C-alpha positions as CSV (number, residue, x, y, z in Angstrom):
1,X,-11.0,-17.5,36.6
2,X,-12.3,-16.5,40.0
3,X,-14.3,-18.2,42.6
4,X,-17.3,-16.7,44.6
5,X,-15.5,-16.3,47.9
6,X,-11.8,-16.5,47.5
7,X,-9.7,-17.3,50.5
8,X,-7.1,-14.6,50.1
9,X,-3.7,-14.8,52.0
10,X,-3.6,-11.1,53.0
11,X,-0.6,-11.7,55.3
12,X,1.5,-13.1,52.4
13,X,0.7,-10.3,50.1
14,X,1.6,-7.7,52.8
15,X,4.9,-9.5,53.5
16,X,5.5,-9.5,49.6
17,X,4.9,-5.7,49.5
18,X,7.2,-5.2,52.4
19,X,10.0,-7.2,50.8
20,X,9.6,-5.3,47.6
21,X,9.8,-2.0,49.5
22,X,6.4,-0.8,48.1
23,X,3.2,0.2,49.9
24,X,-0.3,-1.2,49.2
25,X,-1.2,2.3,47.8
26,X,1.8,2.2,45.5
27,X,0.7,-1.3,44.3
28,X,-2.7,0.1,43.5
29,X,-1.1,2.9,41.5
30,X,1.1,0.4,39.6
31,X,-2.0,-1.7,38.8
32,X,-3.9,1.4,37.6
33,X,-6.7,0.9,40.2
34,X,-7.9,3.2,43.0
35,X,-6.7,2.6,46.6
36,X,-10.2,1.5,47.5
37,X,-10.0,-1.0,44.7
38,X,-6.9,-2.6,46.1
39,X,-8.5,-2.8,49.5
40,X,-11.5,-4.6,47.9
41,X,-9.2,-6.9,46.0
42,X,-7.5,-8.1,49.1
43,X,-10.7,-8.5,50.9
44,X,-12.3,-10.5,48.2
45,X,-14.9,-7.9,47.3
46,X,-13.5,-7.3,43.8
47,X,-12.5,-9.9,41.1
48,X,-8.8,-10.1,40.1
49,X,-8.3,-9.6,36.4
50,X,-5.8,-11.7,34.5
51,X,-3.9,-8.7,33.5
52,X,-3.7,-7.6,37.1
53,X,-2.4,-10.9,38.2
54,X,0.4,-10.8,35.7
55,X,1.3,-7.2,36.7
56,X,1.0,-7.9,40.4
57,X,3.4,-10.9,39.9
58,X,5.9,-8.6,38.3
59,X,5.6,-6.0,41.1
60,X,6.4,-8.6,43.9
61,X,8.6,-10.7,41.7
62,X,6.6,-13.9,42.3
63,X,5.3,-16.5,39.9
64,X,1.8,-15.7,38.4
65,X,0.5,-19.2,39.6
66,X,1.7,-18.3,43.2
67,X,-0.2,-15.0,43.1
68,X,-3.3,-16.9,41.8
69,X,-3.0,-19.5,44.5
70,X,-2.6,-16.8,47.2
71,X,-5.9,-15.3,45.9
72,X,-7.5,-18.6,46.3
73,X,-7.8,-19.0,42.6
74,X,-7.2,-22.3,40.8
75,X,-5.3,-21.7,37.7
76,X,-7.4,-22.1,34.7
77,X,-6.6,-25.2,32.5
78,X,-5.4,-23.0,29.6
79,X,-2.4,-22.0,31.7
80,X,-0.2,-24.9,30.4
81,X,3.6,-25.0,31.0
82,X,5.3,-23.4,28.0
83,X,8.3,-25.3,26.9
84,X,11.4,-23.5,25.9
85,X,12.1,-24.5,22.4
86,X,15.2,-22.5,21.8
87,X,17.9,-20.7,23.6
88,X,19.9,-17.7,22.5
89,X,23.3,-18.1,24.2
90,X,25.7,-15.4,25.3
91,X,27.3,-15.4,21.8
92,X,24.0,-14.6,20.1
93,X,23.5,-18.1,18.6
94,X,20.0,-19.7,18.4
95,X,20.2,-23.2,19.8
96,X,17.3,-25.7,19.8
97,X,16.6,-27.6,23.1
98,X,15.5,-31.2,23.6
99,X,11.8,-31.2,24.4
100,X,11.1,-30.7,28.1
101,X,14.7,-29.6,28.9
102,X,13.5,-26.2,30.2
103,X,10.1,-24.6,31.0
104,X,9.3,-20.9,30.8
105,X,7.3,-18.9,33.3
106,X,3.6,-19.3,32.7
107,X,1.9,-16.3,31.2
108,X,-1.8,-15.6,31.0
109,X,-3.7,-14.5,28.0
110,X,-1.4,-16.0,25.4
111,X,-2.5,-18.6,22.8
112,X,-2.3,-22.3,23.2
113,X,0.7,-24.1,21.9
114,X,2.9,-21.0,21.6
115,X,6.7,-21.4,21.6
116,X,9.2,-19.8,23.9
117,X,12.8,-18.7,23.2
118,X,15.0,-17.9,26.2
119,X,17.7,-15.3,26.0
120,X,20.6,-16.2,28.2
121,X,22.8,-13.7,30.0
122,X,25.6,-16.2,30.4
123,X,26.5,-19.8,29.4
124,X,24.8,-22.3,31.7
125,X,24.4,-26.0,32.2
126,X,21.3,-27.9,31.2
127,X,20.2,-28.1,34.9
128,X,20.5,-24.2,35.2
129,X,18.3,-23.8,32.2
130,X,15.5,-24.7,34.5
131,X,15.9,-21.5,36.4
132,X,14.9,-18.0,35.3
133,X,17.6,-16.2,33.5
134,X,17.8,-13.5,30.9
135,X,14.4,-12.9,29.2
136,X,11.7,-15.0,27.4
137,X,10.1,-14.4,24.2
138,X,6.9,-16.2,23.6
139,X,6.2,-16.7,19.9
140,X,4.2,-18.5,17.3
141,X,6.2,-21.3,15.4
142,X,9.0,-20.5,13.0
143,X,7.9,-20.2,9.4
144,X,9.5,-19.5,6.1
145,X,6.5,-17.3,5.2
146,X,8.3,-14.1,6.0
147,X,5.9,-11.6,4.2
148,X,3.1,-12.3,6.7
149,X,5.3,-11.0,9.5
150,X,6.3,-7.7,8.0
151,X,5.5,-4.8,10.4
152,X,5.6,-7.0,13.5
153,X,8.2,-7.9,16.1
154,X,9.9,-11.1,15.2
155,X,12.8,-13.4,16.0
156,X,14.4,-14.2,12.7
157,X,17.2,-16.2,11.3
158,X,19.0,-15.3,8.1
159,X,20.5,-17.7,5.6
160,X,23.9,-17.4,7.2
161,X,22.4,-18.6,10.6
162,X,22.6,-15.1,12.1
163,X,19.8,-14.0,14.6
164,X,17.7,-10.9,14.4
165,X,15.1,-9.6,17.1
166,X,13.0,-6.6,16.4
167,X,10.6,-5.0,13.9
168,X,10.7,-6.7,10.5
169,X,10.5,-4.6,7.4
170,X,11.1,-5.1,3.7
171,X,14.3,-3.8,2.1
172,X,14.0,-0.9,-0.4
173,X,17.1,-2.2,-2.2
174,X,16.3,-5.9,-2.8
175,X,12.9,-7.6,-3.0
176,X,14.2,-10.7,-1.3
177,X,15.9,-9.0,1.7
178,X,14.6,-7.7,5.0
179,X,15.7,-5.4,7.7
180,X,15.2,-5.9,11.5
181,X,15.4,-2.9,13.8
182,X,15.5,-3.8,17.5
183,X,17.8,-5.2,20.2
184,X,19.4,-7.7,17.8
185,X,19.3,-5.9,14.4
186,X,19.8,-7.4,10.9
187,X,20.4,-5.2,7.8
188,X,19.7,-6.2,4.2
189,X,19.4,-9.9,5.1
190,X,17.9,-12.8,3.3
191,X,15.7,-14.2,6.1
192,X,15.1,-17.9,5.9
193,X,12.5,-18.1,8.7
194,X,11.0,-16.1,11.5
195,X,8.6,-16.3,14.5
196,X,6.2,-13.5,15.5
197,X,6.8,-12.3,19.1
198,X,3.5,-12.5,21.1
199,X,4.8,-11.6,24.6
200,X,8.0,-10.9,26.3
201,X,9.0,-11.5,30.0
202,X,12.1,-10.0,31.4
């Protein structure tokens, strides 16, 4: 992921820290590294970890690929654009999207060929779907094999078409029903399919 002598745009990073109202020392603290480590990082004397790139992008509110580019790092080939397969609209309905209609922010260290579901904060046109809005849940594919997802965070749809997001558990009352505890709960539901959540970007 790194090159031997990265050409780091230190001026750009300082400008981003200033715009975010955060000092270099505070950035080091947020990254969980010593102040000297941050100095080495910006001087090219220390390699940038993938997890640090993601966190740094969050801190300065910039795309991960922009952070990598400013560190003189070419993005690895496994950072493919992730297509948004479904959108949850402001009514809580899950809607499929035409392939390529919207692209999610790239995220490091997630499996190939994952899916992404975008949660909208308001109704928007197809063109507006290309911009960041709401939050993104990166998942595996939807599957009717619900039992394998018990005890994990999921996005699930019940037989009535209602959406659930949160921790999936079996019902104590009915063998064929499930409960979802989380931001979009379902109670005593017959889940028809679900997708395990791998990563969330807000």
